[in-house]
N, C-alpha and C positions, 0 to 999 in steps of 0.2 A: 356945221354948227356955228351959229352967229357968235360974234365976239362977246356980246353982252351975256349970252347964256353961259359961255365958257367962264367968264369972270364970276358970275353968280355961283357956278359949280365949284370953281376954285376957292371962292370965299367960304363955301360950306365945308370943303375939305380942310381948309386951314382952321376953321372953327372946331371941326371934329378932332384934328390933331391937338389943338389946345385943350380940348376937353379930356382927352386921354392922358395928357401930361399935367392936368390940374393937381393930382396928388403930390406933385413936387413941392407945392406950397406948404405941405405938411411934412416934408422931409421923406416922402415915400417914393421909391423908384424900383421898378421891377420890369422884367422882360415883356409882360403883358401890356405895359404902357408904351414901350419903345417901338415894338414892331408895327402895331397899327398906326401909330403916329408917323412912323417913317413911310409907310405905304400911302397914307393920306397926303403927306408932304410931297411925295413923288407924283401922286395924281394931280395935285395942284400945280406942280411944275410943268407937267405934260399939258395941262389945260392952258397955262399962261404962255408957254413957249412951244407950241405944237410943231412949228417949222424946224426948230432945233432937233427935236426927237425924231422927226421924219428923216432928217439928214443922218442922224445917228443910226437909225434902223433902215437905211436906204434899201437893202435887198428885200424884195417882197417876201421871200421865204423866211427871213429873219423876223420880219414884222409879224407874220402869221404864227411862227413858232412862239414868240413872246406872248401873243394873244392867246394861244392855246394853253400855254403854261399858266397864265394868269387865270383863265377860265377854270382850269382843273383845280387850281389852288383855292379859288373862291368857292367852287362847288364843295370841295372837301371841308372847308371851314364852315359853310352853311349847314352841311349835313351834321357835322359834329355839334354845332350849336343847337340844332334841332334835337339831337339825341340828349344833350344836356338838359334842355327844357323839358323833354319828355320824362327823364329820370326825376326831375324836381317835382313833377306832377304825379308821380307814382306813390300815392298816399296809401296807408293801411285802410282796410275796409272799416266801415262803421261798426263799433263794438269789438273790433279785433284788438286783443291785448298783446302788444309786442314788447320785447325788451328794448328799451331806449338806449342807444349808444350815442353819447355826446362826444363829438370829436374836438380835441383840444385846439386851442389857439392862444395867442399871446396873452400873458399875464403881466400887468404893469408892475414896476418895482415896489409899489406900495401894497401889492398883493391883490389888487382889484382886477376884475376881468377887463380886457380891452373891449372896444365897442363891438367887434365881430364876435368875440367869445360871449359877450352879454347876450347877443342875438341868439346864439345857439342854446344858451342856458334858458332863455325865455321860451324858445320853441319846445325844449324838453319839459319845462314847467307846465306849459299849456297842455301837453299830452298827458303828463302824469296826473295833473289835476282832473282831467276828463276821464282818466282810466285808473281808478283807485287801486286796482289789483296789479297794475304794471310796475315793473322795477326798472332800474336805470344803471348803466355802466358809465361812470365818468372816466374818460380816457385821455391821457396825455401826460408826458413826462415833464422835465424841466430843463431849460437851457441856461446858459451862464448869466443871462440878464434877468432871470425870473427868481423871486425869493421863495416860491413854493411851487410844487408841481401843478400843472394845469388841471389834473384830476382833482387835487385837493381844493383848488379854487372853485371848480365846478361844484363839488360836493358842498363846500361851505356856503356858496351862494344859494344853491337849491334849498339847503336846510334853513337858511335865513329867510327864504320865501315861504317856508311852511311845509316842505316835503319831509316826510319821516326819514331820518338817516338810515333806518333799517331797510329802506327800499333802494339804497344807493350802494353799488359796488364800485371799487376803485381799481383802475388799471393805470398805474403811474410810472411805466417804464418806456412807453412808446415815444418815438421821435419823428414819426412820419405817418401819413395816412395808411400806408401798408401795415405798419406795426400797430397803429390804432386798432385796425380791424382784426389782424391776426391775434394779437394779445387779448383783445376783448373776446374773440371767439373761444380761445382757450379758457378764459374765465367763465364764460357762459356755459361751456360744456362741463367744467369742473363743479359748477354749482347747480346743474340741472335746470338752467333757465331756458326759456323759449328761444329757439334759433331763428324765429321771425323777429327781425330787428328793425326798429324805426330809427333811422340815422338823423340825429339833430346836428345839422351843419348848414352852411350857406347854400342857397339854391344852386349856385354854380359848381359846388363841390359834390353834389349828390351822385352824379354819374361815376366819378372816380371812386367815391366811397362805396357805391354799389358793386363796382367791379371787384374791389378788394374784399368786400364782404362775401361775394359769391365764391371767390377763390379760397376763402377761409371756411367755407361750408355753411354760410349763413344765407337766409332769405331776406334780402333788403327791401325796405320801404323808406319813403322820404317824409320827414317832417322838417322841411327846410325853412330858412329865414332869409329875408332880403338883406343884402349887404348895404352899407352906407352908400348913398346915391353917388357921391363923387368917386367912390372906389369901384362901383359895380362894373363899368365897361372894361376897365383894365383887368379886373380879376376874371371876368368871363373869357377875355381873349388870352390871358395867361393860362387859364385852365384848358382852353382849346389846344394850345401848344403842348401842354403837359400830356394831354390825352393822345395827341398824335405821336408824341415821343414814345409813349407806352406802346402804341401799335407798331411803330417802326422797330423798336428795340425788343419788344416782347417782355418788357419789364413791368 
């Protein structure tokens, strides 16, 4: 590989690492930003100093082992991302009335939904508006920084947008995706609602939501929403790590 090509590829890797770390400007930091940025920075270093890494991995068998491990890891990541994308595209059939389950997300101290929660609420609103007979479960508890439960915020916002409050059930105890779906499933069964659920959440979150929905006895479909552009890459890679952790631990 020529030096100019290596420099161009290294510059692209550095730009990619900077993109993953962009949310730092908004005070956001999580594992999904760190690990891909670290991989891209390492790739840039390899491209800029190939002789150093050849000496570091001098035995041929070690070089081949590292290459095989990297190839396996990349394959697993790409397959997982493919499954996440497929889950996000698993929409309800036309005319199918599902029970909408809105998965909670951060509520600001003034009681308004965060940007990501607003996207989930908008996705639920669009479905409920198009399916007048469908009902909704607003799901999400409250942490120490939130003035009201996420479920209450979801309900209040949907009502302010014109959704009949009689169509909205509240599950306000959950603190995780697993609890979101497990507690919502219990509420759905107790009220005789349809076990076909349309999960209103970010597209990257649909696969994990579907897994927990199925484990709770529900049949999941996706009514996803796009995440803010500067957060999208990091959240997709964070979710990839979370899904692989689920597979490894069985959690």
